[in-house]
VEXROFI-371852 format. One line per 4 residues: number of its first residue (from 1); their letters; for each residue x, z, y of N, C-alpha, C. Coordinates in nm, 2 decimals, padded with zeros to 4 digits, always signed. Layout:
<rokes>
NUM> a> X Z Y X Z Y X Z Y; ...
</rokes>
This chain:
<rokes>
1> mkvs> +02.79 -02.78 -01.09 +02.67 -02.87 -01.08 +02.72 -03.01 -01.12; +02.63 -03.08 -01.19 +02.67 -03.22 -01.23 +02.66 -03.31 -01.11; +02.75 -03.41 -01.11 +02.75 -03.51 -01.00 +02.65 -03.61 -01.03; +02.61 -03.64 -01.15 +02.52 -03.74 -01.19 +02.43 -03.67 -01.30
5> srgd> +02.30 -03.72 -01.29 +02.21 -03.67 -01.39 +02.20 -03.76 -01.52; +02.30 -03.85 -01.53 +02.30 -03.93 -01.66 +02.32 -03.84 -01.78; +02.26 -03.88 -01.89 +02.28 -03.81 -02.01 +02.42 -03.83 -02.07; +02.45 -03.75 -02.17 +02.58 -03.77 -02.23 +02.60 -03.90 -02.31
9> wmrl> +02.48 -03.95 -02.36 +02.49 -04.08 -02.43 +02.54 -04.19 -02.33; +02.48 -04.19 -02.21 +02.52 -04.30 -02.11 +02.67 -04.28 -02.07; +02.70 -04.16 -02.06 +02.84 -04.14 -02.02 +02.94 -04.18 -02.12; +02.91 -04.16 -02.25 +02.99 -04.20 -02.36 +02.99 -04.35 -02.38
13> kwkv> +02.88 -04.41 -02.37 +02.86 -04.55 -02.39 +02.93 -04.63 -02.29; +02.92 -04.60 -02.16 +02.97 -04.68 -02.05 +03.10 -04.62 -02.00; +03.15 -04.51 -02.06 +03.27 -04.44 -02.02 +03.27 -04.41 -01.88; +03.17 -04.36 -01.83 +03.15 -04.32 -01.68 +03.17 -04.18 -01.68
17> rrgw> +03.27 -04.13 -01.60 +03.29 -03.99 -01.59 +03.27 -03.95 -01.44; +03.16 -03.89 -01.41 +03.13 -03.85 -01.28 +03.19 -03.72 -01.24; +03.20 -03.63 -01.34 +03.25 -03.49 -01.32 +03.15 -03.39 -01.27; +03.22 -03.29 -01.21 +03.14 -03.17 -01.16 +03.18 -03.14 -01.02
21> ikih> +03.10 -03.07 -00.95 +03.14 -03.00 -00.83 +03.12 -02.85 -00.86; +03.22 -02.77 -00.81 +03.20 -02.63 -00.82 +03.17 -02.57 -00.69; +03.07 -02.47 -00.71 +03.02 -02.40 -00.59 +03.07 -02.25 -00.61; +03.15 -02.21 -00.53 +03.21 -02.07 -00.54 +03.13 -01.99 -00.43
25> iavd> +03.07 -01.88 -00.47 +02.99 -01.80 -00.39 +03.03 -01.66 -00.39; +03.01 -01.58 -00.28 +03.03 -01.44 -00.28 +02.89 -01.38 -00.23; +02.84 -01.28 -00.30 +02.71 -01.22 -00.27 +02.73 -01.07 -00.24; +02.66 -01.02 -00.15 +02.66 -00.87 -00.12 +02.57 -00.81 -00.24
29> tktk> +02.63 -00.71 -00.31 +02.56 -00.67 -00.43 +02.44 -00.57 -00.39; +02.45 -00.51 -00.27 +02.34 -00.43 -00.23 +02.22 -00.50 -00.16; +02.25 -00.60 -00.07 +02.15 -00.67 +00.00 +02.11 -00.80 -00.07; +02.20 -00.85 -00.17 +02.17 -00.97 -00.24 +02.17 -01.09 -00.15
33> klls> +02.25 -01.08 -00.04 +02.26 -01.19 +00.05 +02.39 -01.27 +00.04; +02.39 -01.40 +00.06 +02.51 -01.48 +00.05 +02.59 -01.45 +00.16; +02.73 -01.42 +00.13 +02.82 -01.39 +00.23 +02.92 -01.51 +00.25; +02.95 -01.59 +00.15 +03.05 -01.70 +00.17 +03.02 -01.80 +00.06
37> leit> +03.06 -01.93 +00.09 +03.03 -02.04 +00.00 +03.15 -02.14 +00.02; +03.21 -02.19 -00.09 +03.31 -02.30 -00.10 +03.27 -02.40 -00.20; +03.28 -02.52 -00.16 +03.25 -02.63 -00.26 +03.39 -02.70 -00.28; +03.42 -02.72 -00.42 +03.53 -02.78 -00.46 +03.51 -02.88 -00.57
41> dert> +03.61 -02.96 -00.62 +03.59 -03.04 -00.73 +03.62 -02.96 -00.86; +03.61 -03.02 -00.97 +03.62 -02.95 -01.10 +03.77 -02.90 -01.13; +03.86 -02.96 -01.06 +04.00 -02.92 -01.08 +04.05 -02.79 -01.02; +03.97 -02.74 -00.92 +04.00 -02.62 -00.86 +03.96 -02.50 -00.94
45> gdgh> +04.06 -02.42 -00.97 +04.02 -02.29 -01.04 +03.95 -02.19 -00.95; +03.87 -02.10 -01.02 +03.80 -02.00 -00.95 +03.89 -01.90 -00.87; +04.00 -01.86 -00.95 +04.09 -01.76 -00.90 +04.15 -01.81 -00.76; +04.17 -01.94 -00.74 +04.24 -01.98 -00.62 +04.15 -01.97 -00.50
49> mlps> +04.02 -01.96 -00.52 +03.92 -01.95 -00.41 +03.89 -01.81 -00.36; +03.95 -01.70 -00.43 +03.92 -01.57 -00.39 +03.96 -01.53 -00.25; +04.08 -01.57 -00.20 +04.12 -01.53 -00.06 +04.03 -01.59 +00.04; +03.99 -01.71 +00.03 +03.90 -01.77 +00.13 +03.76 -01.71 +00.12
53> lvqq> +03.71 -01.69 +00.00 +03.58 -01.62 -00.01 +03.58 -01.48 +00.05; +03.69 -01.41 +00.03 +03.69 -01.27 +00.09 +03.70 -01.28 +00.24; +03.78 -01.38 +00.29 +03.79 -01.40 +00.44 +03.66 -01.42 +00.50; +03.59 -01.52 +00.44 +03.45 -01.56 +00.50 +03.35 -01.44 +00.48
57> sqan> +03.37 -01.37 +00.37 +03.27 -01.25 +00.35 +03.30 -01.15 +00.45; +03.43 -01.12 +00.49 +03.45 -01.03 +00.60 +03.41 -01.07 +00.73; +03.41 -01.20 +00.76 +03.36 -01.25 +00.89 +03.21 -01.25 +00.89; +03.14 -01.26 +00.78 +02.99 -01.27 +00.78 +02.93 -01.13 +00.75
61> ctgd> +03.00 -01.03 +00.71 +02.95 -00.91 +00.67 +02.95 -00.81 +00.78; +02.85 -00.73 +00.79 +02.84 -00.63 +00.91 +02.96 -00.52 +00.90; +02.99 -00.48 +00.77 +03.10 -00.38 +00.76 +03.22 -00.45 +00.68; +03.31 -00.37 +00.64 +03.43 -00.42 +00.57 +03.39 -00.44 +00.43
65> vkrv> +03.46 -00.53 +00.36 +03.45 -00.55 +00.23 +03.53 -00.44 +00.15; +03.46 -00.37 +00.07 +03.53 -00.24 +00.01 +03.57 -00.27 -00.14; +03.50 -00.36 -00.21 +03.52 -00.39 -00.34 +03.49 -00.53 -00.37; +03.57 -00.59 -00.46 +03.54 -00.73 -00.50 +03.53 -00.72 -00.66
69> lgdg> +03.42 -00.77 -00.71 +03.39 -00.78 -00.85 +03.41 -00.92 -00.89; +03.48 -00.94 -01.00 +03.50 -01.07 -01.05 +03.53 -01.07 -01.21; +03.51 -01.19 -01.27 +03.52 -01.20 -01.40 +03.67 -01.24 -01.43; +03.71 -01.27 -01.56 +03.84 -01.29 -01.59 +03.90 -01.41 -01.52
73> ayds> +03.83 -01.50 -01.46 +03.89 -01.61 -01.40 +03.96 -01.58 -01.27; +03.94 -01.46 -01.22 +04.01 -01.41 -01.10 +04.12 -01.31 -01.14; +04.15 -01.30 -01.26 +04.26 -01.22 -01.31 +04.39 -01.29 -01.29; +04.45 -01.26 -01.16 +04.59 -01.31 -01.15 +04.66 -01.21 -01.06
77> krnf> +04.79 -01.21 -01.07 +04.88 -01.12 -00.98 +04.85 -01.15 -00.84; +04.84 -01.28 -00.81 +04.82 -01.32 -00.66 +04.69 -01.26 -00.61; +04.58 -01.25 -00.69 +04.46 -01.20 -00.63 +04.46 -01.04 -00.63; +04.52 -00.98 -00.72 +04.54 -00.83 -00.72 +04.63 -00.80 -00.59
81> nyla> +04.73 -00.87 -00.57 +04.82 -00.84 -00.45 +04.74 -00.87 -00.32; +04.67 -00.97 -00.32 +04.59 -01.00 -00.20 +04.49 -00.88 -00.17; +04.42 -00.85 -00.27 +04.32 -00.74 -00.24 +04.39 -00.61 -00.21; +04.49 -00.57 -00.28 +04.56 -00.45 -00.25 +04.62 -00.43 -00.11
85> hrgi> +04.68 -00.55 -00.07 +04.73 -00.55 +00.07 +04.63 -00.54 +00.18; +04.50 -00.57 +00.15 +04.39 -00.56 +00.24 +04.31 -00.43 +00.22; +04.35 -00.35 +00.13 +04.28 -00.23 +00.11 +04.14 -00.24 +00.04; +04.13 -00.35 -00.03 +04.01 -00.37 -00.11 +04.02 -00.33 -00.25
89> eagi> +03.92 -00.26 -00.30 +03.93 -00.22 -00.45 +03.90 -00.34 -00.53; +03.98 -00.37 -00.64 +03.96 -00.48 -00.72 +03.88 -00.44 -00.85; +03.77 -00.49 -00.86 +03.68 -00.47 -00.99 +03.69 -00.60 -01.07; +03.80 -00.64 -01.10 +03.83 -00.77 -01.17 +03.87 -00.73 -01.31
93> ttrr> +03.79 -00.79 -01.41 +03.82 -00.76 -01.55 +03.95 -00.83 -01.60; +04.03 -00.76 -01.66 +04.16 -00.82 -01.71 +04.15 -00.86 -01.86; +04.24 -00.93 -01.90 +04.24 -00.97 -02.05 +04.26 -00.85 -02.13; +04.22 -00.86 -02.26 +04.24 -00.75 -02.35 +04.38 -00.72 -02.38
97> navi> +04.46 -00.83 -02.39 +04.59 -00.82 -02.43 +04.69 -00.83 -02.31; +04.64 -00.78 -02.19 +04.72 -00.79 -02.07 +04.84 -00.70 -02.08; +04.95 -00.74 -02.03 +05.08 -00.66 -02.03 +05.07 -00.56 -01.93; +05.10 -00.44 -01.97 +05.10 -00.31 -01.88 +05.21 -00.31 -01.78
101> raqg> +05.33 -00.37 -01.81 +05.44 -00.37 -01.73 +05.41 -00.45 -01.60; +05.46 -00.40 -01.48 +05.45 -00.47 -01.36 +05.55 -00.58 -01.35; +05.49 -00.71 -01.36 +05.58 -00.82 -01.35 +05.53 -00.91 -01.23; +05.56 -00.86 -01.11 +05.51 -00.93 -00.99 +05.39 -00.87 -00.92
105> spfr> +05.33 -00.78 -00.99 +05.21 -00.72 -00.93 +05.19 -00.57 -00.98; +05.24 -00.48 -00.92 +05.22 -00.34 -00.96 +05.08 -00.30 -00.95; +05.00 -00.37 -00.86 +04.85 -00.33 -00.86 +04.78 -00.38 -00.97; +04.81 -00.49 -01.02 +04.74 -00.55 -01.15 +04.79 -00.46 -01.27
109> aahv> +04.91 -00.42 -01.27 +04.96 -00.35 -01.39 +04.89 -00.21 -01.38; +04.87 -00.15 -01.27 +04.80 -00.02 -01.27 +04.66 -00.04 -01.31; +04.60 -00.14 -01.26 +04.46 -00.18 -01.30 +04.45 -00.19 -01.46; +04.54 -00.26 -01.52 +04.55 -00.29 -01.67 +04.56 -00.15 -01.74
113> rers> +04.65 -00.07 -01.69 +04.67 +00.07 -01.75 +04.55 +00.15 -01.74; +04.48 +00.15 -01.62 +04.36 +00.22 -01.61 +04.24 +00.18 -01.71; +04.24 +00.05 -01.72 +04.14 -00.01 -01.81 +04.17 +00.03 -01.95; +04.30 +00.03 -01.99 +04.33 +00.06 -02.13 +04.31 +00.21 -02.16
117> qlgy> +04.33 +00.29 -02.06 +04.32 +00.44 -02.08 +04.17 +00.47 -02.08; +04.09 +00.41 -01.99 +03.94 +00.46 -01.99 +03.87 +00.38 -02.10; +03.91 +00.27 -02.14 +03.83 +00.19 -02.23 +03.73 +00.10 -02.14; +03.68 +00.00 -02.20 +03.60 -00.10 -02.12 +03.47 -00.04 -02.07
121> ghwr> +03.40 +00.04 -02.15 +03.28 +00.10 -02.11 +03.29 +00.19 -01.99; +03.39 +00.28 -01.99 +03.41 +00.38 -01.88 +03.46 +00.29 -01.76; +03.55 +00.19 -01.79 +03.60 +00.12 -01.67 +03.48 +00.04 -01.61; +03.39 -00.02 -01.69 +03.28 -00.09 -01.63 +03.19 +00.00 -01.55
125> dryq> +03.17 +00.12 -01.59 +03.08 +00.21 -01.52 +03.15 +00.27 -01.39; +03.28 +00.28 -01.40 +03.35 +00.34 -01.27 +03.35 +00.23 -01.16; +03.37 +00.10 -01.20 +03.37 +00.00 -01.09 +03.23 -00.07 -01.07; +03.13 -00.02 -01.14 +02.99 -00.08 -01.14 +02.99 -00.23 -01.15
129> ygqr> +03.07 -00.27 -01.26 +03.09 -00.41 -01.29 +02.96 -00.48 -01.32; +02.86 -00.41 -01.36 +02.73 -00.47 -01.39 +02.66 -00.53 -01.26; +02.70 -00.49 -01.15 +02.66 -00.54 -01.02 +02.70 -00.69 -01.00; +02.80 -00.73 -01.07 +02.85 -00.87 -01.05 +02.74 -00.97 -01.09
133> wste> +02.65 -00.93 -01.17 +02.54 -01.02 -01.22 +02.44 -01.06 -01.10; +02.45 -00.99 -00.99 +02.36 -01.03 -00.88 +02.41 -01.16 -00.82; +02.54 -01.19 -00.84 +02.59 -01.32 -00.80 +02.54 -01.43 -00.90; +02.54 -01.40 -01.03 +02.49 -01.49 -01.13 +02.35 -01.52 -01.11
137> tyfs> +02.27 -01.42 -01.08 +02.12 -01.43 -01.05 +02.10 -01.51 -00.92; +02.18 -01.49 -00.82 +02.17 -01.58 -00.71 +02.19 -01.72 -00.74; +02.30 -01.75 -00.81 +02.33 -01.88 -00.84 +02.22 -01.95 -00.92; +02.17 -01.88 -01.02 +02.06 -01.92 -01.11 +01.94 -01.96 -01.02
141> dvkr> +01.91 -01.88 -00.92 +01.80 -01.91 -00.83 +01.83 -02.04 -00.75; +01.94 -02.06 -00.71 +01.97 -02.19 -00.63 +01.96 -02.30 -00.72; +02.01 -02.29 -00.85 +01.98 -02.40 -00.94 +01.84 -02.43 -00.97; +01.76 -02.32 -00.98 +01.62 -02.34 -01.01 +01.55 -02.41 -00.89
145> vfge> +01.59 -02.39 -00.77 +01.53 -02.45 -00.65 +01.57 -02.59 -00.62; +01.70 -02.61 -00.64 +01.76 -02.74 -00.60 +01.80 -02.83 -00.72; +01.80 -02.78 -00.84 +01.83 -02.85 -00.96 +01.97 -02.84 -00.99; +02.02 -02.89 -01.10 +02.16 -02.88 -01.16 +02.24 -03.00 -01.12
149> ttrc> +02.19 -03.10 -01.06 +02.26 -03.22 -01.03 +02.25 -03.25 -00.88; +02.35 -03.34 -00.84 +02.34 -03.39 -00.71 +02.34 -03.54 -00.71; +02.29 -03.62 -00.63 +02.28 -03.76 -00.63 +02.37 -03.83 -00.54; +02.47 -03.77 -00.48 +02.57 -03.83 -00.39 +02.67 -03.91 -00.48
153> htwe> +02.72 -04.02 -00.42 +02.81 -04.11 -00.48 +02.95 -04.10 -00.43; +02.97 -04.04 -00.32 +03.10 -04.03 -00.26 +03.13 -03.87 -00.24; +03.26 -03.84 -00.24 +03.30 -03.70 -00.21 +03.26 -03.66 -00.07; +03.27 -03.75 +00.02 +03.23 -03.70 +00.16 +03.07 -03.67 +00.17
157> all> +02.99 -03.74 +00.09 +02.85 -03.71 +00.10 +02.82 -03.57 +00.03; +02.90 -03.53 -00.07 +02.89 -03.41 -00.14 +02.91 -03.30 -00.05; +03.00 -03.31 +00.04 +03.04 -03.19 +00.14 +02.93 -03.19 +00.25
</rokes>
């Protein structure tokens, strides 16, 4: 979300950089309900937020979290190890040219091997990767209701 609703021309002319805030969310794919939410600045990567999103989701969910679906931003050894140690199935898409050897994460390597053997289409169907779009739909609805900008001037007011 934009921190300011100024146009690009104003930002370039006056060299004002307000930046972005990132809203990381986790949504239950069956009930379409929000399970967890984190707000960070633009410098925080999506992949770093996965453990806290999963922990909040487990606290807010009636049952255990069985599967996590995520795009390539969540493709890291750290995230695959985190999910594997908690017994959660990782439906995270990996890079096309990902290395199959286990270099720090045998769980990620097994996932990469499985995806290369099945092909993307079968892998997508096996993990029901299309259900990930319920999160995108949820976020689109939030933006439609509240807008794409915030009018706060300090970081404390954003939170």
